[in-house]
C-alpha positions, -999 to +999 in steps of 0.1 A: -374-731-521-352-713-497-331-681-494-294-687-491-266-662-483-234-670-501-203-654-486-180-634-508-143-627-499-142-589-503-178-578-504-212-584-489-227-619-492-248-627-522-284-635-513-301-660-536-335-675-539-329-712-545-347-745-552-334-779-541-340-810-562-327-845-568-309-856-600-293-891-603-296-896-565-278-864-556-293-832-541-287-802-564-295-765-561-309-743-588-308-705-584-341-688-592-333-652-584-305-630-571-319-609-543-287-591-533-299-557-545-334-560-529-342-542-496-335-562-465-372-560-454-383-576-486-358-605-483-369-611-447-406-610-457-398-636-484-380-658-459-410-656-435-434-666-463-413-695-475-413-708-440-451-708-439-454-676-419-474-644-425-455-613-437-482-589-425-505-594-395-531-571-410-537-560-446-542-524-435-504-523-428-497-529-465-521-505-482-548-480-478-576-472-503-576-434-510-605-435-535-626-460-554-640-457-589-669-476-604-658-504-626-673-523-656-711-525-656-715-500-628-695-474-648-716-481-679-749-477-661-738-445-644-726-431-677-759-439-694-779-424-665-759-391-668-763-390-706-801-393-705-805-369-675-819-395-651-811-374-621-834-346-633-861-370-642-860-387-608-857-354-590-890-341-604-909-372-592-896-373-557-921-389-532-932-378-498-906-392-474-869-383-477-849-409-496-880-424-513-889-422-550-923-422-566-924-443-598-955-433-619 
């Protein structure tokens, strides 16, 4: 696959994502997507990736995690613990050292 710029006479060039293949001994091109309306940074990132490069040096450049929520089994256990009042139950049996629990 490659990205090709096709010139137009009276407007900006068309930017296409294309695939080359052989049919009957001839090399042909198939258009996969028209990228003309996409931001230039996106097109350049795709070009870099198709050449085997890395679009971002560090993942932190792409996204940041603002908050995290429990998922799946963790959410089910936390929900059950809240329903039965586990925090109160454990709070009444707190052991001697901070952060330790007494299970009797």
